[in-house]
C-alpha positions in Angstrom: 65.4 67.1 79.0 65.7 69.5 76.2 69.0 70.0 74.4 70.3 73.5 73.4 71.5 73.1 69.8 71.8 76.9 69.4 75.6 77.0 70.5 76.6 73.7 68.6 79.0 73.8 65.9 79.6 71.0 63.4 83.1 70.8 62.2 84.0 68.8 59.2 87.5 67.1 59.1 88.5 65.7 55.7 90.7 62.7 55.3 93.5 64.6 53.7 93.5 67.4 56.6 93.1 64.6 59.3 96.5 63.2 58.2 98.3 66.4 59.4 101.4 68.0 58.2 104.7 67.4 60.2 106.5 70.7 61.0 109.7 71.0 63.1 110.0 74.8 62.8 107.5 77.6 63.4 108.2 81.3 62.3 105.8 83.7 63.8 105.4 87.3 62.5 102.8 90.0 63.3 101.5 93.3 62.1 99.2 95.7 64.0 96.1 93.5 62.7 97.3 90.0 62.5 99.6 87.3 63.5 101.1 84.8 60.9 102.3 81.4 61.9 104.4 79.6 59.1 105.1 75.8 59.8 108.3 74.5 58.1 109.9 71.1 57.8 113.7 71.2 57.8 115.7 68.1 57.0 119.1 67.2 57.7 121.7 67.9 54.8 119.1 69.9 52.9 119.9 73.7 52.8 116.4 74.7 51.7 113.0 74.2 53.3 109.6 75.1 52.3 106.7 76.5 54.4 104.3 73.6 54.7 101.3 75.5 56.3 100.6 79.2 57.1 97.9 80.1 59.7 96.8 83.8 59.8 95.1 85.0 63.2 93.8 88.2 64.6 95.5 89.3 67.7 92.7 88.1 69.9 92.6 84.6 68.3 96.5 84.5 68.7 96.1 85.2 72.5 93.4 82.6 72.7 95.7 80.1 70.9 98.4 80.9 73.3 96.3 80.4 76.4 94.8 77.0 74.9 98.3 75.8 74.2 99.3 76.7 77.8 96.5 74.9 79.2 97.1 71.8 77.1 100.8 71.7 77.7 100.1 72.0 81.5 97.6 68.9 81.3 100.2 67.0 79.2 102.9 67.5 81.7 100.6 66.5 84.6 100.3 63.1 83.0 103.7 62.7 81.1 106.2 64.8 83.0 108.0 68.1 82.1 108.8 68.7 78.4 112.4 69.4 77.9 113.1 72.3 75.6 116.9 72.1 75.6 117.6 75.8 76.5 120.8 77.3 75.3 120.9 75.2 72.1 120.7 76.7 68.7 117.1 77.3 67.5 117.8 75.4 64.3 119.3 72.1 65.1 120.7 71.4 61.6 122.2 68.0 62.8 118.9 67.0 64.5 121.1 65.7 67.4 121.7 62.3 65.9 125.1 60.5 64.9 126.5 62.0 61.7 126.8 59.8 58.7 130.1 58.7 57.1 130.7 57.2 53.7 
């Protein structure tokens, strides 16, 4: 049986990139030609946060990402149950929902 390597794409993943970057906030902006996704890490008690990663996409690729995320979330929820989103709560939970510290 002959394999078709014409459509094969080899993707390299360095060790540094494979570690990933933790983000608990995404800011999405767009223009007529691109979508910009800024991934931020906010920490309790720290009034300033830095963008840890920025991804720039064409509108078509942004839509493809939306559809891929929707498909993956659906598959995840079939196995693990519905993901709770805490509707009605502030978008920036500065207390992170845990107990407050006292000195």
